[in-house]
C-alpha positions in Angstrom: 57.0 -51.6 -13.1 55.9 -52.6 -9.6 55.9 -56.3 -8.4 53.5 -58.0 -6.0 54.5 -59.7 -2.8 54.7 -63.0 -4.7 57.2 -61.5 -7.1 54.8 -61.2 -10.1 54.5 -58.1 -12.1 51.6 -55.8 -11.0 49.2 -54.4 -13.5 49.1 -50.7 -14.3 48.4 -48.4 -11.3 44.7 -47.5 -11.0 44.0 -43.7 -11.2 41.2 -42.2 -9.2 38.3 -41.1 -11.4 38.3 -37.4 -12.3 35.5 -35.0 -11.5 32.6 -34.8 -13.9 33.2 -32.6 -16.9 30.5 -30.0 -15.9 31.9 -29.6 -12.4 35.4 -29.0 -13.9 33.9 -26.3 -16.1 32.1 -24.7 -13.1 35.4 -24.3 -11.4 36.4 -22.0 -14.3 33.9 -19.4 -13.0 36.4 -18.5 -10.3 38.3 -15.3 -11.0 41.2 -13.5 -9.3 39.1 -10.3 -9.8 36.7 -11.7 -7.2 39.0 -13.3 -4.6 36.4 -13.1 -1.8 33.5 -14.5 -3.8 31.5 -11.2 -3.4 30.0 -11.2 -6.9 29.6 -15.0 -7.1 28.0 -15.1 -3.7 25.5 -12.4 -4.6 24.9 -14.1 -7.9 24.1 -17.4 -6.2 21.8 -15.8 -3.7 20.1 -13.9 -6.6 19.5 -17.1 -8.5 18.0 -18.8 -5.5 15.9 -15.7 -4.9 14.6 -15.7 -8.5 13.7 -19.4 -8.1 11.9 -18.7 -4.8 9.8 -15.9 -6.3 8.9 -18.0 -9.3 7.8 -20.9 -7.2 5.7 -18.5 -5.2 4.1 -17.2 -8.3 3.2 -20.6 -9.7 2.0 -22.0 -6.3 0.3 -18.9 -4.8 -0.4 -16.6 -7.7 1.9 -13.9 -6.3 5.7 -13.6 -5.8 5.1 -12.3 -2.3 6.5 -8.8 -2.6 4.8 -6.3 -0.2 5.0 -2.6 0.3 6.6 -1.9 3.7 7.9 -5.5 4.1 11.5 -5.5 5.2 12.2 -8.7 3.3 10.9 -7.1 0.1 13.4 -4.2 0.6 16.2 -6.6 1.3 15.4 -8.6 -1.8 15.5 -5.5 -4.0 18.8 -4.4 -2.4 20.3 -7.9 -3.1 19.9 -7.4 -6.8 21.1 -3.9 -6.7 24.3 -5.1 -5.0 24.7 -7.9 -7.6 24.5 -5.5 -10.5 27.0 -3.0 -9.2 29.4 -5.6 -7.8 30.0 -6.5 -11.5 32.1 -3.4 -11.7 35.0 -5.2 -9.9 35.6 -7.0 -13.2 37.6 -5.5 -16.0 35.8 -6.0 -19.2 37.2 -5.4 -22.7 36.2 -2.2 -24.5 36.0 -4.1 -27.8 33.4 -6.8 -28.2 34.2 -10.3 -29.5 32.6 -11.0 -32.8 32.9 -14.7 -32.8 31.0 -15.5 -29.5 28.5 -13.7 -27.3 30.8 -12.5 -24.5 30.8 -9.6 -22.1 32.2 -6.2 -23.1 32.1 -2.8 -21.5 29.0 -1.4 -23.3 27.0 -4.5 -22.5 28.2 -4.6 -18.9 27.1 -1.0 -18.3 23.9 -1.4 -20.1 23.1 -4.4 -18.0 23.7 -2.5 -14.8 21.6 0.5 -16.1 18.6 -1.5 -17.2 18.7 -3.6 -14.0 18.7 -0.3 -12.1 15.7 0.7 -14.1 13.6 -2.2 -12.9 15.0 -2.1 -9.4 14.5 1.7 -9.2 10.9 1.3 -10.1 10.5 -1.4 -7.5 11.9 0.9 -4.9 9.6 3.8 -5.8 6.6 1.4 -5.6 8.0 0.1 -2.2 8.2 3.7 -0.8 4.8 4.7 -2.2 6.3 7.2 -4.7 4.9 5.8 -7.9 4.7 9.2 -9.6 8.5 9.1 -9.8 8.7 5.9 -11.8 8.6 7.7 -15.1 11.6 9.8 -14.0 13.4 6.6 -13.1 12.7 5.0 -16.5 13.7 8.1 -18.5 16.9 8.6 -16.5 17.9 5.0 -17.1 17.5 5.5 -20.9 19.4 8.7 -20.9 22.3 7.0 -19.1 22.1 4.1 -21.5 22.3 6.5 -24.5 25.4 8.1 -23.0 27.0 4.7 -22.5 26.3 3.9 -26.1 27.8 7.2 -27.2 31.0 6.4 -25.3 31.4 2.7 -25.9 29.4 1.9 -29.0 30.4 -1.4 -30.6 27.7 -1.9 -33.2 24.2 -2.6 -32.0 24.1 -4.3 -28.6 21.6 -7.1 -29.5 21.3 -7.2 -33.3 25.1 -7.7 -33.6 25.2 -10.4 -31.0 27.0 -13.4 -32.7 24.9 -16.4 -33.7 26.0 -19.9 -34.5 27.0 -20.5 -38.2 24.0 -22.9 -38.6 21.5 -20.1 -38.0 20.2 -18.6 -41.3 20.0 -14.9 -41.9 16.2 -15.0 -42.0 16.1 -16.7 -38.6 18.5 -14.2 -37.2 16.2 -11.4 -38.3 13.2 -13.0 -36.7 15.1 -13.6 -33.4 16.3 -10.0 -33.4 12.8 -8.7 -34.0 11.7 -10.7 -31.0 14.4 -9.1 -28.9 13.5 -5.6 -30.1 9.7 -6.1 -29.4 10.6 -7.5 -26.0 12.5 -4.3 -25.2 9.5 -2.2 -26.1 7.2 -4.3 -23.8 9.8 -4.1 -21.1 9.5 -0.3 -21.1 5.7 -0.6 -21.0 6.0 -3.0 -18.1 8.3 -0.9 -15.9 6.1 2.2 -16.6 2.7 0.6 -15.9 3.0 -2.6 -13.9 3.6 -3.8 -10.3 6.2 -5.6 -8.3 5.8 -9.1 -9.8 5.8 -7.9 -13.4 8.8 -5.6 -13.0 10.7 -8.4 -11.3 10.0 -10.7 -14.2 11.4 -8.0 -16.5 14.5 -7.8 -14.3 15.3 -11.6 -14.7 16.4 -11.7 -18.3 18.5 -8.6 -17.8 20.6 -10.0 -15.0 20.5 -13.6 -16.3 21.9 -12.6 -19.7 25.0 -11.2 -18.1 25.5 -14.5 -16.3 25.0 -16.4 -19.5 27.7 -14.4 -21.3 30.1 -15.4 -18.5 29.2 -19.1 -19.2 30.0 -18.6 -22.9 33.3 -17.0 -22.0 34.2 -20.0 -19.8 33.2 -22.4 -22.6 30.4 -23.8 -20.4 27.6 -23.1 -22.9 27.7 -22.4 -26.6 26.5 -19.3 -28.5 23.4 -21.2 -29.6 22.6 -22.1 -26.0 23.0 -18.4 -25.0 20.4 -17.3 -27.5 18.0 -20.2 -26.6 18.2 -19.6 -22.9 18.0 -15.8 -23.2 15.0 -16.0 -25.5 13.3 -18.3 -23.0 13.9 -15.9 -20.2 12.5 -13.1 -22.3 9.4 -15.2 -22.9 8.5 -15.6 -19.2 6.7 -12.2 -19.0 4.6 -13.2 -22.0 3.6 -16.4 -20.3 2.7 -14.2 -17.3 0.5 -12.0 -19.5 -1.2 -15.1 -21.0 -1.9 -17.0 -17.8 -2.0 -14.5 -14.9 -3.1 -11.0 -15.8 -6.8 -10.3 -16.5 -7.8 -10.2 -20.2 -8.7 -6.5 -20.3 -5.2 -5.6 -18.9 -3.5 -7.9 -21.3 -5.3 -6.2 -24.2 -4.4 -2.8 -22.9 -0.7 -3.6 -22.5 -0.5 -5.3 -25.9 -2.2 -2.4 -27.6 0.2 0.1 -26.1 3.3 -2.0 -26.9 2.2 -2.7 -30.5 1.4 0.9 -31.2 4.7 2.1 -29.8 6.6 -0.6 -31.6 4.9 0.3 -34.9 5.8 3.9 -34.5 9.4 3.1 -33.5 10.1 0.5 -36.2 8.0 1.7 -39.0 8.3 5.5 -38.7 11.5 5.7 -36.5 9.7 8.0 -34.1 12.1 9.1 -31.3 11.6 7.0 -28.2 11.6 10.1 -25.9 8.7 11.5 -27.9 6.8 8.3 -27.2 7.7 7.8 -23.5 8.0 11.3 -22.2 4.2 12.1 -22.2 3.5 8.9 -20.2 6.4 9.5 -17.8 5.5 13.2 -17.2 1.9 12.3 -16.5 3.0 10.6 -13.3 4.2 13.9 -12.0 0.9 15.8 -12.5 -0.6 15.9 -9.0 0.3 12.2 -8.5 -1.8 11.0 -11.4 -1.2 7.4 -12.5 -2.1 6.2 -16.0 -2.8 2.6 -17.0 -3.3 -0.5 -14.9 -3.8 0.0 -11.2 -1.5 -1.0 -8.4 -2.7 -2.1 -5.1 -1.4 0.6 -2.7 -0.9 -2.0 0.1 0.9 -4.7 -1.8 2.3 -3.0 -4.9 0.8 -5.7 -7.1 -1.8 -5.7 -9.9 -5.2 -7.3 -10.0 -4.7 -10.7 -11.6 -6.9 -13.7 -12.4 -5.6 -15.3 -9.2 -6.8 -12.3 -7.2 -10.2 -12.4 -8.8 -10.4 -16.2 -8.1 -9.6 -15.6 -4.4 -12.2 -12.8 -4.0 -14.8 -14.9 -5.9 -14.2 -17.8 -3.4 -14.4 -15.5 -0.4 -17.5 -13.4 -1.2 -19.1 -15.3 -4.1 -18.9 -12.5 -6.6 -16.0 -10.9 -8.4 -17.9 -7.6 -8.2 -16.6 -7.3 -4.6 -13.1 -6.5 -5.7 -11.3 -3.8 -3.7 -11.9 -0.3 -4.8 -8.4 0.2 -6.3 -9.0 -2.7 -8.7 -12.5 -1.8 -9.9 -12.8 -0.9 -13.5 -12.9 2.9 -13.8 -15.4 5.0 -15.8 -16.2 8.6 -16.2 -19.3 8.1 -14.2 -17.5 7.0 -11.0 -14.2 8.8 -11.4 -13.4 11.5 -8.9 -11.4 14.3 -10.5 -8.7 15.9 -8.4 -7.8 19.3 -9.6 -4.8 21.4 -8.6 -5.9 24.2 -6.2 -4.8 26.9 -8.6 -7.3 25.7 -11.2 -10.5 25.5 -9.0 -12.3 28.8 -8.2 -13.6 27.4 -5.0 -11.8 25.9 -2.0 -12.7 24.8 1.4 -11.9 26.5 4.7 -8.6 24.6 4.9 -7.6 25.8 1.3 -8.3 22.4 -0.4 -10.6 22.0 -3.3 -13.8 20.0 -3.0 -12.5 17.7 -5.7 -9.3 17.1 -3.8 -11.3 16.4 -0.6 -13.4 13.9 -2.5 -10.6 11.6 -3.6 -6.9 11.2 -3.5 -6.4 9.5 -6.8 -7.3 10.2 -10.4 -7.5 7.1 -12.6 -7.5 7.7 -16.3 -7.1 4.2 -17.6 -9.8 2.9 -20.0 
């Protein structure tokens, strides 16, 4: 016991207050596998970038991605680097059944499906949209091979839930996850920069959330809640941003494919290959149109801006106009047409560079 200058006994020594509990838990994110903060630094920049794009979307009606814009390319490469930098971590082959935590199959699936979205964004950026189907099918073939080598049950349906969640609720949540995966494929096949980036978010965010569970920062229930919320963002985009005809088109495609997959167990490649291969036929693009200058779709915001500028939504750019058989220019391969111009091109090919077959 210490005494004061007057000889009396001093009270107990005061201890400095400890750091808040949350901050102490955040320190647990540090790992000796990432001594130079490569993955953590990329992750922080990616989270800030997601936030920046989402704020742009809410405030301006567009995330701001542009074809040919160097910052757009750097943004895409940032997320590519984030996904592949995760390979520096050694993840267990066997998954944990008590909590949602990272294991090898999930890690590689996360990288593969992030690459699917990012690969589609790159082909849009470089003006090679007819290759997006190849990107999507390749990603799914790689994912199937990963499953064959590292399969530990079903990736999402076997994800652990809190004990308080009933079996009926688990089934409904898993159905939502499965439907969201179907619509994610529809999105990366048919939509533009903003939509594909929205699809990327829950893929990369889910891996981060698994790390938070492993470090005991969030619970299993919080993982499912936050992950489900991130999956719901593209649906909010459909509801509030895309035009009604496009929403109806996408919902119809997703529901038909989902019905065939879940009810009749139709092989996914039988469903997606015709769509993917159509992109390779003379550069034909099916479905909703993408602005060749910005890589984005026509949205309600675009219509509003055009309406304010010219007083009529009928003055939309040509790429956004609703197609019909009456105003569609059909571009045929030269080997089909019996007639060709002096330079060897068919008259149909000279008339138009694009064939739109969407309803």
